[in-house]
C-alpha positions as CSV (number, residue, x, y, z in Angstrom):
1,M,22.6,10.0,36.5
2,C,19.6,7.9,35.5
3,A,21.3,6.4,32.4
4,G,23.0,3.6,34.3
5,C,20.3,3.0,36.9
6,P,19.1,-0.6,36.9
7,V,15.5,0.4,37.8
8,R,15.2,3.2,35.3
9,E,12.4,1.6,33.2
10,T,10.5,0.6,36.3
11,C,10.8,4.1,37.7
12,L,9.5,5.6,34.5
13,D,6.7,3.1,34.3
14,W,5.6,4.0,37.8
15,A,5.8,7.8,37.2
16,V,3.7,7.5,34.0
17,S,1.2,5.1,35.4
18,T,0.6,7.2,38.6
19,G,0.7,10.5,36.9
20,E,3.7,11.7,38.8
21,W,4.7,15.0,37.1
22,V,7.2,16.6,39.5
23,G,10.9,15.9,39.2
24,V,12.9,13.5,37.1
25,W,11.7,9.9,36.9
26,G,13.2,7.2,34.8
27,G,15.6,9.7,33.3
28,L,12.8,11.9,31.9
29,A,11.8,15.4,33.1
30,E,8.1,16.5,33.4
31,A,7.9,17.8,29.8
32,E,9.5,14.6,28.4
33,R,7.1,12.3,30.3
34,G,4.2,14.4,29.1
35,S,5.0,13.4,25.5
36,L,4.4,9.8,26.5
37,F,0.7,10.4,26.7
38,K,-1.6,11.0,23.9
39,V,-1.0,14.3,22.2
40,A,-3.3,15.9,19.7
41,G,-3.0,14.0,16.4
42,E,-1.0,11.1,17.7
43,S,-2.4,7.8,16.6
44,Q,-2.9,4.9,18.9
45,F,-0.7,2.8,16.8
46,V,2.2,5.3,17.1
47,R,1.7,5.3,20.9
48,C,2.0,1.5,20.9
49,L,5.2,1.7,18.9
50,S,6.7,4.1,21.3
51,W,5.8,1.8,24.2
52,Q,7.1,-1.4,22.6
53,A,9.4,-2.3,25.5
54,L,6.6,-1.8,28.1
55,I,4.1,-3.7,26.0
56,E,6.4,-6.7,25.5
57,R,7.3,-6.7,29.2
58,R,3.7,-6.7,30.2
59,V,2.9,-9.5,27.8
60,G,5.8,-11.5,29.3
61,E,4.4,-10.9,32.7
62,G,1.2,-12.5,31.7
63,I,-0.9,-9.2,31.7
64,S,-3.9,-9.5,29.4
65,Q,-4.1,-7.5,26.2
66,R,-7.2,-5.9,27.5
67,A,-5.4,-4.6,30.6
68,I,-2.4,-3.4,28.5
69,A,-4.6,-1.6,26.1
70,A,-6.5,0.1,28.9
71,E,-3.2,1.1,30.6
72,L,-2.1,2.8,27.3
73,G,-5.5,4.2,26.4
74,V,-5.6,2.4,23.1
75,A,-8.0,0.0,21.5
76,R,-7.3,-3.8,21.8
77,K,-7.4,-4.1,18.1
78,T,-4.6,-1.5,17.8
79,L,-2.6,-3.3,20.4
80,R,-2.9,-6.6,18.5
81,K,-1.7,-4.8,15.3
82,A,1.3,-3.5,17.2
83,L,2.1,-6.9,18.7
84,A,2.0,-8.4,15.2
85,H,4.3,-5.6,14.0
86,F,6.7,-6.3,16.8
87,A,6.7,-10.0,15.9
88,L,7.4,-9.3,12.2
89,E,10.2,-7.0,13.2
90,R,11.8,-9.7,15.4
91,A,11.4,-12.2,12.6
92,Q,13.1,-9.9,10.1
93,L,15.9,-9.2,12.5
94,D,16.4,-12.9,13.2
95,A,16.5,-13.6,9.5
96,A,19.0,-10.9,8.9
97,A,21.2,-12.1,11.7
98,G,21.0,-15.7,10.3
99,A,22.0,-14.5,6.9
100,V,25.0,-12.6,8.3
101,A,26.1,-15.7,10.4
102,A,25.9,-18.0,7.3
């Protein structure tokens, strides 16, 4: 049901940011949403990677890196590393697409 919903990501963001644990939100059940938060042994960088879409959207909205890092419970330095990683990935994808088009 949630797969085609136009507000799925917003719904999931709201549920996670408010700690809503009952029911299905953003297409994820309670147990699935729980894995979005820090679990024992999960690095902050891995958490940033798993939240790439949210991070990039927040940056696009003009939210400060400090606020984004606080929202995810990661260090700003880790968030900056993740943003650099995302930029490198985009550049590599763009280069590959350019090579295919040529």
